[in-house]
C-alpha positions as CSV (number, residue, x, y, z in Angstrom):
1,X,123.2,119.9,80.9
2,X,121.6,117.3,78.7
3,X,125.1,116.2,77.7
4,X,126.0,115.2,81.2
5,X,125.7,111.8,82.9
6,X,125.1,111.6,86.6
7,X,126.3,109.1,89.1
8,X,124.6,109.1,92.5
9,X,126.6,107.4,95.4
10,X,124.2,105.5,97.7
11,X,126.2,102.4,98.7
12,X,127.0,103.4,102.3
13,X,125.5,101.8,105.5
14,X,125.4,105.1,107.4
15,X,126.4,103.7,110.7
16,X,126.1,107.1,112.4
17,X,122.4,106.9,111.8
18,X,122.3,104.0,114.3
19,X,119.5,102.3,112.4
20,X,118.8,99.1,110.6
21,X,117.4,101.1,107.7
22,X,119.8,102.2,104.9
23,X,120.8,105.8,105.4
24,X,119.5,107.0,102.0
25,X,116.0,105.5,102.8
26,X,115.4,107.8,105.8
27,X,112.7,110.2,105.0
28,X,112.4,113.9,104.9
29,X,109.0,115.6,104.3
30,X,107.4,112.3,103.2
31,X,110.1,110.9,100.9
32,X,113.4,109.1,101.1
33,X,116.6,111.2,100.8
34,X,117.7,109.3,97.7
35,X,114.3,110.2,96.1
36,X,115.2,113.9,96.1
37,X,118.7,113.3,94.7
38,X,117.2,111.4,91.8
39,X,114.4,113.8,91.3
40,X,116.8,116.8,90.9
41,X,119.2,114.7,88.7
42,X,116.4,113.8,86.3
43,X,115.8,117.5,85.6
44,X,119.3,117.6,84.1
45,X,120.2,114.3,82.6
46,X,118.8,111.3,80.7
47,X,121.6,109.1,82.0
48,X,121.5,108.4,85.7
49,X,123.3,105.6,87.6
50,X,122.8,104.9,91.3
51,X,125.6,103.0,93.0
52,X,124.4,100.6,95.7
53,X,125.9,98.1,98.2
54,X,124.4,98.1,101.7
55,X,120.9,96.5,101.4
56,X,121.0,97.2,97.7
57,X,117.9,95.2,96.8
58,X,115.8,97.1,99.3
59,X,117.0,100.5,98.2
60,X,116.4,99.6,94.5
61,X,112.9,98.3,95.2
62,X,112.0,101.5,97.1
63,X,113.3,103.8,94.3
64,X,111.5,101.7,91.6
65,X,108.2,102.8,93.2
66,X,109.0,106.3,91.8
67,X,111.4,105.8,88.9
68,X,111.6,103.2,86.1
69,X,114.4,104.7,84.0
70,X,117.3,104.7,86.4
71,X,120.3,102.3,86.2
72,X,121.4,100.6,89.4
73,X,124.8,99.0,89.9
74,X,126.3,97.2,92.8
75,X,129.7,98.4,94.1
76,X,132.5,95.8,94.4
77,X,132.8,96.8,98.0
78,X,135.0,93.9,99.0
79,X,137.8,94.7,96.6
80,X,137.2,98.4,96.0
81,X,135.6,100.1,99.0
82,X,135.2,103.9,99.1
83,X,133.9,106.6,96.8
84,X,136.6,105.9,94.2
85,X,135.6,102.3,94.1
86,X,132.0,103.3,93.7
87,X,132.5,105.0,90.3
88,X,134.8,102.3,88.9
89,X,133.6,100.4,85.8
90,X,130.5,102.4,85.3
91,X,129.5,103.0,81.7
92,X,128.2,106.5,81.1
93,X,126.5,108.0,78.0
94,X,128.0,111.5,77.9
95,X,131.4,113.1,78.0
96,X,130.9,114.9,81.3
97,X,130.0,113.0,84.5
98,X,128.5,114.7,87.6
99,X,128.9,112.7,90.8
100,X,126.3,113.3,93.5
101,X,125.6,111.8,96.9
102,X,122.3,110.1,97.9
103,X,122.3,111.7,101.3
104,X,122.0,115.3,100.1
105,X,118.2,115.8,100.0
106,X,118.4,119.6,99.9
107,X,120.3,119.8,96.6
108,X,118.5,121.7,93.8
109,X,118.9,121.3,90.0
110,X,119.6,125.1,89.7
111,X,122.7,124.7,91.9
112,X,123.9,121.7,89.9
113,X,123.6,123.6,86.6
114,X,126.4,125.9,87.8
115,X,128.9,123.2,87.4
116,X,128.5,123.3,83.6
117,X,129.3,127.0,83.5
118,X,132.9,126.6,84.6
119,X,135.6,125.7,82.1
120,X,137.8,123.2,83.8
121,X,138.9,119.6,83.6
122,X,137.4,119.0,87.1
123,X,134.8,121.2,88.9
124,X,134.4,120.5,92.6
125,X,132.0,122.0,95.1
126,X,133.5,123.6,98.2
127,X,132.1,125.5,101.2
128,X,133.8,128.0,103.5
129,X,132.8,127.0,107.1
130,X,133.6,128.5,110.5
131,X,133.9,125.0,111.9
132,X,135.4,122.6,109.4
133,X,135.8,119.7,111.8
134,X,134.7,116.4,110.4
135,X,135.0,117.4,106.7
136,X,137.7,116.8,104.0
137,X,139.8,120.0,103.7
138,X,140.4,121.7,100.3
139,X,143.5,123.6,99.5
140,X,142.8,126.4,97.0
141,X,145.5,128.6,95.5
142,X,145.1,131.3,92.8
143,X,141.5,130.2,92.1
144,X,142.3,126.6,91.6
145,X,142.1,123.5,93.8
146,X,145.6,122.3,94.7
147,X,144.8,119.4,97.0
148,X,142.0,117.6,99.0
149,X,142.8,115.8,102.2
150,X,140.4,113.7,104.3
151,X,140.3,114.7,108.0
152,X,141.7,111.4,109.1
153,X,144.7,111.9,106.9
154,X,145.1,115.7,107.5
155,X,148.1,117.2,109.3
156,X,147.5,119.7,112.1
157,X,148.1,122.7,109.8
158,X,145.7,121.2,107.2
159,X,143.0,120.8,109.9
160,X,143.0,124.6,110.3
161,X,141.8,125.1,106.7
162,X,138.2,126.4,106.6
163,X,137.4,125.5,103.0
164,X,135.9,122.0,102.9
165,X,134.8,119.5,100.3
166,X,131.0,119.8,99.6
167,X,131.0,116.3,98.0
168,X,129.8,116.9,94.4
169,X,132.2,116.8,91.4
170,X,132.0,117.2,87.7
171,X,134.6,115.2,85.7
172,X,135.3,114.5,82.1
173,X,135.1,110.9,81.1
174,X,138.7,111.1,80.0
175,X,139.7,112.2,83.5
176,X,137.9,109.3,85.1
177,X,139.3,106.7,82.7
178,X,142.8,108.0,83.1
179,X,143.0,108.3,86.9
180,X,140.6,105.7,88.4
181,X,143.0,102.9,87.7
182,X,145.7,104.8,89.6
183,X,143.7,105.1,92.8
184,X,145.2,103.4,95.9
185,X,143.8,102.4,99.3
186,X,147.0,103.3,101.1
187,X,145.4,105.5,103.7
188,X,143.9,105.4,107.2
189,X,140.6,104.0,106.0
190,X,142.1,101.6,103.5
191,X,139.6,102.9,100.9
192,X,139.7,104.2,97.4
193,X,139.0,108.0,97.5
194,X,137.5,109.7,94.5
195,X,139.1,112.9,95.8
196,X,142.6,111.5,95.1
197,X,141.8,112.0,91.4
198,X,142.2,115.8,92.0
199,X,145.8,115.3,93.1
200,X,146.7,113.1,90.2
201,X,145.1,115.6,87.8
202,X,146.9,118.5,89.4
203,X,150.2,116.8,89.1
204,X,149.5,116.5,85.3
205,X,148.7,120.3,85.2
206,X,145.0,119.7,84.7
207,X,142.7,122.6,85.7
208,X,140.6,121.9,88.8
209,X,138.2,124.7,89.6
210,X,136.4,125.2,92.9
211,X,132.6,126.0,92.9
212,X,131.7,127.8,96.1
213,X,128.3,126.7,97.2
214,X,125.9,127.3,100.1
215,X,126.1,125.0,103.1
216,X,122.3,124.7,103.2
217,X,121.8,123.3,99.7
218,X,124.7,120.9,99.9
219,X,124.1,119.7,103.4
220,X,124.9,116.0,103.9
221,X,122.9,113.9,106.3
222,X,125.0,111.6,108.5
223,X,123.0,111.3,111.7
224,X,119.4,111.6,112.9
225,X,120.3,115.1,114.2
226,X,121.4,116.0,110.7
227,X,118.1,114.5,109.4
228,X,116.1,116.7,111.7
229,X,118.0,119.8,110.6
230,X,117.5,119.0,106.9
231,X,113.8,118.4,107.6
232,X,113.5,121.9,109.1
233,X,115.2,123.4,106.1
234,X,112.9,121.5,103.7
235,X,109.8,122.5,105.6
236,X,110.8,126.2,105.5
237,X,111.2,126.0,101.8
238,X,107.9,124.2,101.3
239,X,105.9,126.7,103.4
240,X,107.6,129.8,102.0
241,X,106.7,128.7,98.5
242,X,103.0,128.3,99.5
243,X,102.8,131.6,101.4
244,X,104.4,133.4,98.4
245,X,101.6,131.9,96.3
246,X,98.9,133.4,98.6
247,X,98.3,130.7,101.3
248,X,97.8,132.0,104.8
249,X,99.7,130.2,107.6
250,X,99.3,130.7,111.3
251,X,102.5,130.0,113.2
252,X,104.1,128.2,110.2
253,X,106.9,126.7,112.2
254,X,104.3,124.4,113.9
255,X,102.8,123.2,110.6
256,X,104.1,120.1,108.8
257,X,103.7,119.6,105.1
258,X,104.9,116.7,102.9
259,X,106.7,117.7,99.8
260,X,104.0,116.4,97.4
261,X,101.1,118.3,99.0
262,X,99.2,120.9,96.8
263,X,97.6,124.0,98.2
264,X,95.6,126.3,95.9
265,X,93.8,129.6,96.3
266,X,93.7,131.7,99.5
267,X,93.6,128.7,101.8
268,X,94.2,129.1,105.5
269,X,96.4,126.6,107.4
270,X,96.4,127.1,111.2
271,X,99.0,126.0,113.7
272,X,99.7,122.4,114.4
273,X,98.2,121.1,111.1
274,X,99.8,118.1,109.3
275,X,99.2,117.8,105.5
276,X,100.5,114.4,104.3
277,X,101.0,112.1,101.4
278,X,99.8,114.2,98.5
279,X,96.9,116.0,100.2
280,X,95.3,118.7,98.0
281,X,93.8,121.8,99.6
282,X,91.7,124.2,97.5
283,X,90.3,127.4,98.9
284,X,89.8,125.8,102.3
285,X,90.4,126.5,106.0
286,X,92.3,123.8,107.9
287,X,92.0,124.6,111.6
288,X,94.4,123.9,114.4
289,X,95.9,120.5,115.0
290,X,94.0,118.8,112.2
291,X,95.6,116.0,110.0
292,X,94.8,115.6,106.3
293,X,96.3,112.6,104.4
294,X,96.1,111.8,100.7
295,X,92.7,113.5,100.3
296,X,91.1,116.4,98.5
297,X,89.6,119.3,100.5
298,X,87.8,121.9,98.4
299,X,85.9,125.0,99.6
300,X,85.6,123.4,103.1
301,X,86.6,123.9,106.7
302,X,88.2,121.2,108.7
303,X,88.7,121.1,112.5
304,X,90.0,122.0,114.8
305,X,91.4,118.6,115.9
306,X,90.0,116.6,113.0
307,X,91.4,113.8,110.9
308,X,90.9,113.1,107.2
309,X,92.4,109.8,106.3
310,X,93.4,108.7,102.8
311,X,91.1,108.6,99.7
312,X,88.6,111.1,101.0
313,X,87.1,114.0,99.0
314,X,85.4,116.8,100.9
315,X,83.7,119.6,98.9
316,X,81.7,122.5,100.4
317,X,81.8,120.7,103.6
318,X,82.4,121.5,107.3
319,X,83.7,119.0,109.8
320,X,84.4,120.1,113.3
321,X,86.5,118.9,116.3
322,X,87.1,115.2,116.8
323,X,85.6,114.1,113.5
324,X,87.4,111.4,111.5
325,X,86.8,110.8,107.8
326,X,88.2,107.8,106.0
327,X,87.8,106.8,102.3
328,X,84.6,108.9,102.0
329,X,83.1,111.5,99.7
330,X,81.2,114.4,101.4
331,X,79.6,117.1,99.3
332,X,77.8,120.0,101.1
333,X,77.8,118.1,104.5
334,X,78.0,119.3,108.1
335,X,79.5,117.1,110.8
336,X,80.2,119.4,113.8
337,X,81.8,117.1,116.2
338,X,82.6,113.6,117.6
339,X,81.8,111.4,114.6
340,X,83.5,108.7,112.5
341,X,82.5,108.5,108.8
342,X,84.3,105.7,106.9
343,X,83.7,104.2,103.5
344,X,80.8,106.5,102.8
345,X,79.2,108.8,100.3
346,X,77.2,111.6,101.8
347,X,75.3,114.2,99.7
348,X,74.6,117.9,100.1
349,X,72.4,119.4,102.8
350,X,73.0,116.5,105.2
351,X,73.7,117.1,108.9
352,X,75.6,114.6,110.9
353,X,74.9,114.7,114.7
354,X,77.5,114.3,117.4
355,X,78.5,110.7,118.1
356,X,77.4,109.3,114.7
357,X,79.5,106.4,113.4
358,X,79.4,104.4,110.3
359,X,80.0,100.7,111.3
360,X,81.8,99.8,108.1
361,X,83.8,96.7,109.2
362,X,82.5,93.4,110.4
363,X,85.9,91.9,111.3
364,X,86.4,90.4,107.8
365,X,85.1,92.9,105.2
366,X,84.4,96.6,104.8
367,X,81.1,97.9,103.5
368,X,79.8,101.2,102.2
369,X,77.3,103.6,103.5
370,X,75.4,105.9,101.1
371,X,73.5,108.9,102.5
372,X,71.4,111.1,100.2
373,X,70.5,114.8,100.3
374,X,69.0,116.8,103.2
375,X,69.3,113.9,105.7
376,X,69.2,114.8,109.4
377,X,71.0,112.3,111.5
378,X,70.5,112.7,115.3
379,X,73.2,112.3,117.9
380,X,74.6,108.9,118.9
381,X,73.5,107.1,115.7
382,X,75.1,103.9,114.5
383,X,74.8,103.2,110.8
384,X,75.6,99.5,110.1
385,X,76.8,99.1,106.5
386,X,76.0,98.2,103.9
387,X,73.1,100.6,104.0
388,X,71.4,103.3,101.8
389,X,69.7,106.2,103.4
390,X,67.8,108.1,100.7
391,X,67.0,111.8,100.4
392,X,65.0,113.9,103.0
393,X,65.3,111.4,105.8
394,X,65.2,111.9,109.6
395,X,67.2,109.6,111.8
396,X,66.2,109.9,115.4
397,X,68.9,110.3,118.1
398,X,70.2,107.0,119.5
399,X,69.1,104.9,116.5
400,X,70.9,101.9,115.1
401,X,70.3,101.9,111.3
402,X,70.8,98.4,110.0
403,X,68.6,98.5,106.9
404,X,67.9,100.9,104.0
405,X,65.7,103.9,104.7
406,X,63.3,105.2,102.0
407,X,63.0,108.8,100.9
408,X,61.1,111.1,103.2
409,X,61.0,108.6,106.1
410,X,61.7,108.8,109.9
411,X,63.9,106.1,111.2
412,X,63.8,105.5,114.9
413,X,65.0,102.6,117.1
414,X,64.7,103.0,120.8
415,X,63.6,101.0,123.8
416,X,61.2,102.6,126.3
417,X,62.9,104.0,129.3
418,X,62.0,102.4,132.7
419,X,62.0,104.4,135.9
420,X,62.1,102.9,139.4
421,X,61.2,105.5,142.0
422,X,63.0,105.6,145.3
423,X,65.7,103.3,144.1
424,X,68.6,105.6,145.0
425,X,67.9,105.6,148.7
426,X,67.2,101.8,148.7
427,X,70.4,101.0,146.9
428,X,72.7,103.0,149.1
429,X,71.0,102.1,152.4
430,X,71.5,98.4,151.6
């Protein structure tokens, strides 16, 4: 399909989303809906145009974070509202033009390739639905599309039709140039419908072929409920692919995985786990209700109920329940429970006792903690960065470490305990 141009419609406000955010910027599995439409389009074409209107600048800025070779145009919504107006006056590179929607995050390039396999002047996607309420109806006779009618303009008999418009079309450039100028907004919505091109072309004996597609892949998102349904479908796809590749998942329906996460080897992902923002898991065991974000976990076990925040690397390491890691590198480390390790580098053989925290922030700046090999850190230790703890060091429980500790040393900082005998009875009698 390298000879096909693609236009993605993303101009709508999406009022049914009931949100100040543009509809196409609502996220599914970590990315905006429009991101997925562009991603699949780029697999097929070197000429992609995104049509914007509502909060156009915001949408364009967000998409430019991912793509730098996409054309953006602003629809003349005041004079030419509607899907027909959206594709007017767009210069395309190739003879065939595929028109997509920016609110179809589940579409796959393999499905889009099927349009090019049909010999027709117009190819349009259709779905047979048990409940067609809310959709434009498609009249198909003898294997060709005869007519499309929007629900607001449909007669009672037309509303009984179960074949609906799935919203994606393949046109020849000649068809668009011929019939776009003929579009009218003489309808209930006073908009220019791209679907009216079908009727014009049919009247001129052009061939309009239906492409029957699955509802799941062509599902549009018009509300936050639709968004949640699409999210569930996307999550099932993501997890199925990982499990087919050898990943073990316990109660996969309870697991959440962003679409850019990588999992390699025979990793184990337990129930309630969240893997976010490009996390990479290699031959590791992520235990129940742990969260990993934008970090690399290799040959390690995490959790249960642990959090690894962005820019962390854990190799041959075990962290247990209620341990939080942030922007740290741990190699061959054990931190069993109840610790915070931020902005740190910790080397192999080191054991982190319960209640240990790296005090990395002074209210203005953040500082780094470096801990060497075979360091034993007792419970309830505070390490006030910047500080370097060299190899083979013992840190006594309850110590505040606020200066570097040399190799082979014991660091201890405690005040002597004072006991006042008989104080209990004296206190409560008074």
